C-alpha positions in Angstrom: 135.9 -213.7 75.3 137.7 -210.6 76.5 140.9 -209.3 74.8 143.5 -206.9 76.3 144.3 -204.2 73.8 146.8 -202.3 76.1 147.9 -202.5 79.7 144.8 -200.4 80.7 142.2 -201.1 77.9 140.1 -204.4 77.6 137.8 -205.4 74.8 134.6 -206.7 76.1 132.5 -206.5 73.0 130.8 -209.5 71.4 130.3 -211.0 67.8 126.9 -211.7 66.3 126.9 -214.4 63.8 123.3 -215.1 63.9 122.3 -211.7 62.4 121.2 -211.6 58.7 120.4 -208.1 58.1 122.1 -205.2 60.0 119.5 -202.5 60.7 117.2 -204.9 59.0 118.6 -204.0 55.5 122.2 -204.6 55.1 123.3 -208.2 54.4 126.2 -209.2 56.8 127.2 -212.5 55.8 130.3 -212.3 57.9 128.2 -211.3 60.9 128.5 -208.1 63.0 130.7 -207.0 66.0 129.3 -204.9 68.7 132.4 -203.3 70.4 132.6 -202.3 73.9 135.5 -201.5 76.2 136.6 -201.2 79.7 139.4 -198.7 80.9 141.2 -199.6 84.0 142.7 -196.9 86.1 142.2 -195.4 89.6 138.5 -195.1 88.2 137.0 -197.9 86.0 135.0 -196.9 83.0 132.8 -199.0 80.8 132.7 -197.5 77.2 129.2 -198.5 75.8 127.2 -201.7 76.0 126.1 -203.8 73.2 123.0 -205.0 71.4 120.6 -206.9 73.8 120.6 -209.8 71.3 124.0 -210.6 72.7 123.2 -209.5 76.3 124.4 -212.6 78.2 127.7 -212.9 76.2 128.6 -209.4 77.0 127.5 -209.5 80.7 129.8 -212.5 81.1 132.8 -210.5 79.3 132.1 -207.6 81.7 132.1 -209.7 84.8 135.4 -211.5 83.8 137.0 -208.1 83.0 135.8 -206.4 86.2 137.0 -209.4 88.4 134.9 -208.4 91.3 135.6 -204.6 91.1 132.9 -202.0 90.7 132.8 -199.7 87.8 132.7 -195.9 88.4 131.4 -194.8 84.9 129.4 -196.1 81.9 130.4 -193.8 79.0 127.6 -193.8 76.2 129.0 -192.6 73.0 125.9 -193.3 70.9 122.3 -194.1 72.0 121.6 -196.5 69.0 120.1 -199.8 70.6 122.9 -201.8 69.0 125.2 -200.0 71.4 122.9 -199.0 74.3 120.8 -202.3 74.6 122.0 -203.1 78.1 122.4 -199.7 79.8 119.5 -200.2 82.2 120.9 -203.8 83.2 124.2 -202.5 84.1 123.1 -199.4 85.8 120.7 -201.6 87.9 123.7 -203.9 88.9 126.1 -201.0 89.8 123.9 -198.4 91.6 126.8 -196.2 92.5 128.0 -196.0 88.7 127.5 -192.8 87.0 126.3 -192.5 83.2 128.5 -190.1 81.1 126.9 -189.0 77.8 126.0 -185.9 75.8 123.2 -183.8 76.9 121.3 -185.0 73.8 122.0 -188.5 74.5 120.7 -188.1 78.2 117.5 -186.6 76.9 117.0 -189.6 74.7 117.4 -192.2 77.5 113.5 -192.2 78.4 112.8 -192.9 74.7 114.5 -196.2 74.8 114.1 -197.1 78.5 110.5 -196.7 79.1 110.7 -193.3 80.9 113.9 -194.1 82.8 116.0 -191.0 83.4 118.7 -192.1 85.9 118.2 -188.9 87.8 121.1 -187.8 89.8 123.3 -190.5 88.2 124.1 -188.6 84.9 127.1 -186.5 83.8 126.1 -184.3 80.9 129.2 -183.7 78.6 129.7 -180.8 76.3 132.5 -180.1 73.8 135.9 -180.3 75.3 135.1 -181.8 78.6 137.3 -184.2 80.3 136.7 -187.1 82.5 139.7 -187.8 84.9 140.1 -191.5 85.5 143.5 -191.2 87.4 146.8 -191.4 85.2 144.6 -190.6 82.1 141.6 -188.5 81.0 138.9 -189.0 78.5 138.6 -185.8 76.4 135.2 -185.5 74.6 134.2 -184.1 71.3 130.8 -183.8 69.9 130.1 -185.4 66.7 126.5 -184.6 66.0 125.0 -186.5 62.9 127.7 -189.0 62.7 125.3 -190.5 62.2 122.8 -189.5 64.9 122.6 -186.2 66.6 123.7 -187.1 70.1 126.9 -188.8 69.2 130.2 -188.0 70.7 133.7 -189.4 70.5 136.4 -189.5 73.3 140.3 -189.5 73.4 142.3 -191.3 76.0 145.1 -188.6 76.6 147.5 -191.1 77.9 147.5 -194.1 75.4 146.3 -191.8 72.5 143.2 -194.0 71.7 140.3 -192.4 69.9 137.0 -194.1 70.8 135.3 -193.2 67.6 131.5 -194.4 68.0 130.2 -195.6 64.6 133.0 -193.7 62.7 135.6 -195.8 61.3 133.4 -199.0 61.6 132.7 -201.9 59.2 130.6 -204.9 58.7 131.8 -208.1 59.8 132.2 -210.1 63.0 135.9 -209.8 64.5 136.2 -213.7 64.5 135.6 -213.5 60.8 137.6 -210.3 59.8 140.4 -210.1 62.3 140.5 -208.2 65.7 143.1 -205.7 64.5 143.0 -203.8 61.1 146.5 -205.3 60.4 145.0 -208.7 60.5 142.0 -207.8 58.2 142.7 -208.7 54.6 140.7 -205.9 53.1 139.4 -203.5 55.6 138.3 -200.9 52.8 135.9 -203.2 51.1 133.4 -203.4 53.9 134.4 -200.3 55.6 133.4 -198.6 52.4 130.0 -200.4 52.1 129.4 -199.5 56.0 130.3 -196.0 55.6 128.4 -194.9 52.4 125.3 -196.8 53.6 125.4 -195.7 57.3 127.2 -192.3 57.3 127.2 -191.5 53.6 124.7 -188.8 53.9 126.6 -186.8 56.5 129.8 -185.9 55.0 130.0 -182.4 56.2 129.6 -183.6 59.9 132.3 -186.3 59.3 134.5 -183.5 57.7 134.0 -181.7 61.0 134.9 -184.5 63.2 138.1 -185.2 61.0 139.3 -181.6 61.7 138.8 -182.2 65.5 140.4 -185.4 65.7 143.4 -184.9 63.3 145.5 -182.7 65.5 145.1 -185.3 68.4 147.3 -187.6 66.2 145.6 -190.8 67.7 147.7 -193.9 67.6 144.7 -196.3 67.9 141.3 -195.9 66.7 138.5 -198.0 68.6 135.2 -197.9 66.7 131.9 -199.5 67.9 131.9 -201.9 64.9 134.7 -203.8 63.2 138.5 -204.1 64.0 140.5 -201.9 66.2 142.7 -199.7 63.8 146.3 -199.4 64.7 149.7 -198.8 63.1 149.5 -196.4 60.1 146.3 -194.6 60.5 146.8 -192.3 57.8 145.3 -194.7 55.2 142.0 -194.8 57.3 142.0 -190.9 57.7 142.7 -190.4 54.0 139.9 -192.7 53.0 137.4 -191.0 55.4 138.5 -187.7 54.0 137.8 -188.8 50.4 134.5 -190.4 51.2 133.2 -187.5 53.4 134.1 -184.8 50.8 132.4 -187.0 48.0 135.7 -187.3 46.1 136.8 -190.0 43.7 138.4 -192.9 45.4 139.0 -195.0 42.3 139.3 -193.9 38.6 136.9 -195.8 36.4 133.3 -196.3 35.5 130.3 -197.8 37.5 127.7 -199.4 35.3 124.4 -200.0 37.1 121.6 -201.5 35.2 118.0 -202.7 35.7 116.8 -205.1 33.1 113.4 -206.8 32.8 114.0 -209.5 30.1 117.7 -209.2 29.3 117.6 -206.6 26.8 119.1 -203.6 29.1 121.6 -206.0 30.5 123.0 -206.9 27.1 123.4 -203.1 26.4 125.2 -202.6 29.8 127.5 -205.6 29.1 128.2 -204.1 25.6 129.0 -200.7 27.0 131.4 -202.3 29.6 133.3 -204.0 26.8 133.6 -200.9 24.7 134.9 -198.9 27.8 137.5 -201.5 28.5 138.6 -201.6 24.8 139.0 -197.8 24.7 141.1 -197.8 27.9 139.0 -197.2 31.0 141.0 -197.9 34.0 138.4 -200.0 35.6 134.8 -200.8 34.9 132.5 -202.2 37.6 129.1 -203.6 36.7 126.0 -204.2 38.9 122.6 -205.9 38.2 120.3 -203.8 40.4 117.6 -206.5 40.4 119.9 -209.1 41.8 123.1 -207.6 43.3 123.3 -206.3 46.8 122.0 -202.8 46.9 124.3 -201.6 49.6 127.2 -202.8 47.3 125.8 -200.8 44.4 125.4 -197.7 46.5 129.1 -198.1 47.6 130.3 -198.4 44.0 128.3 -195.2 42.8 130.2 -193.3 45.5 133.5 -194.8 44.8 134.0 -194.1 41.1 133.8 -190.6 39.6 131.7 -191.6 36.7 128.5 -193.8 36.6 126.1 -195.0 33.9 122.6 -195.9 34.8 120.9 -198.2 32.2 117.2 -199.0 33.0 114.0 -200.2 31.4 110.8 -198.2 31.2 108.1 -199.5 33.4 104.5 -198.5 33.9 105.1 -195.2 32.3 108.1 -194.6 34.7 111.2 -196.3 35.6 111.8 -200.0 36.4 111.5 -200.5 40.2 115.1 -201.6 41.0 116.5 -198.6 39.3 114.1 -196.4 41.0 114.8 -197.7 44.3 118.6 -197.5 43.6 118.4 -193.6 42.6 116.0 -193.0 45.5 118.6 -194.5 47.8 121.3 -192.3 46.3 119.1 -189.3 46.9 118.7 -190.3 50.5 122.4 -190.7 50.8 123.3 -187.2 49.3 124.9 -188.5 46.2 126.8 -185.7 44.6 129.7 -184.3 42.7 129.6 -187.1 39.9 129.3 -187.3 36.3 126.4 -189.7 35.0 125.4 -191.1 31.7 122.0 -192.5 31.1 120.6 -195.3 29.0 116.8 -195.9 28.8 115.0 -198.9 27.0 111.5 -198.9 26.1 109.4 -200.9 23.7 106.6 -198.3 22.8 106.8 -195.1 25.1 110.4 -194.8 26.7 109.9 -193.2 29.9 113.0 -194.3 32.1 115.3 -191.4 30.8 112.7 -188.7 31.8 112.5 -190.1 35.4 116.2 -190.7 35.9 116.7 -187.1 34.7 114.4 -185.8 37.3 115.7 -187.8 40.0 119.3 -186.9 39.3 118.2 -183.2 39.0 117.4 -183.2 42.8 120.8 -184.2 43.5 123.8 -181.9 44.0 126.6 -181.1 41.5 125.6 -183.9 39.1 126.8 -183.6 35.5 124.8 -185.6 33.0 126.6 -186.6 29.8 124.6 -185.9 26.6 123.2 -187.5 24.6 121.2 -190.1 26.5 121.1 -193.4 24.5 117.6 -194.7 23.8 117.2 -198.5 23.0 114.1 -199.9 21.6 113.5 -203.3 23.3 116.6 -205.1 22.0 120.2 -203.7 21.0 120.8 -203.7 17.3 123.9 -203.1 15.1 122.5 -199.5 14.6 122.8 -198.9 18.3 126.5 -199.8 18.6 127.7 -196.5 17.2 125.5 -194.7 19.7 127.2 -196.7 22.5 130.6 -196.0 20.9 130.0 -192.4 21.1 128.8 -192.6 24.7 131.7 -194.5 25.7 134.1 -191.8 24.2 132.2 -188.9 26.1 132.4 -191.1 29.2 136.1 -191.2 28.9 136.8 -187.5 28.0 
């Protein structure tokens, strides 16, 4: 199905409702959208292809939108396979069409397309270049490491549409979450999980991109995943500014726990009760053994304060907690305040490992003292948790 966004812009993307794990690691119970667009002017431009998983559906959309016409350009904003999977197919069908991409993207084409270079058919783009389509031009801005090094975005100078590549994307098929942002009940929820797990490490490059696109005053943002953003875009730009500067989006405390036999879980739940009783604006709780890891990562970045409660294991840290902290290291977790609770029956070791892992992160303040539990929470442990709650809320 195609959908007209404006008099000159047609959506030709596809939903993938069969996908269980995006990038083979992120659960997508509402599916995934692979967005692609067609601009109609004196010249016709296809903006990105889609994942080869949905190749036939996309080809049908493209054929319907073209209605027998021949496209002049294929603009490749991002070479990741979920957006470039059909480059070879469409270039073969339209031999006169030019491929427009960053120099870095063009150099990567043979890596994905078995040595293909499309020699003589490529236009290498650099910062500030424009592609004239007739009544409008596409102006290009490099966006390296948002979240690959070859990424660029483009801006329709006539209709004020920003084609933002993976920036401003979210999980979820459009048939599930809504085609436009004002049809989406809660864009921020899956938009946040998407951002921190896909782009979270690259806060500085995202900040640089925001500085480039802000003065353009776009009226529409068309990402490669998720709904087309329209209306008041300030909310989306504000969230991206907070997220990419590692600021605090929501005042409150996130408690992440990893419990083997339930003892550490009971401690985490007790601390949650104490924090709420003492006036914490919000307390979120996650079981690292069972809850979605990507959501735990999202909440770690969302709140300014986090408690990690974990059992000791094999002289180190219980695996789910270790994996969680390792993921935070990979995603450049920073500028947060953290409290630690360890549990150990004979030789507590979780706290030592957690401190070492947080020491490798940037601008992390660890609240003292760490609370140590021996096997099961006892009445004598309650005052320690009371004191920790007070310190967290200072």
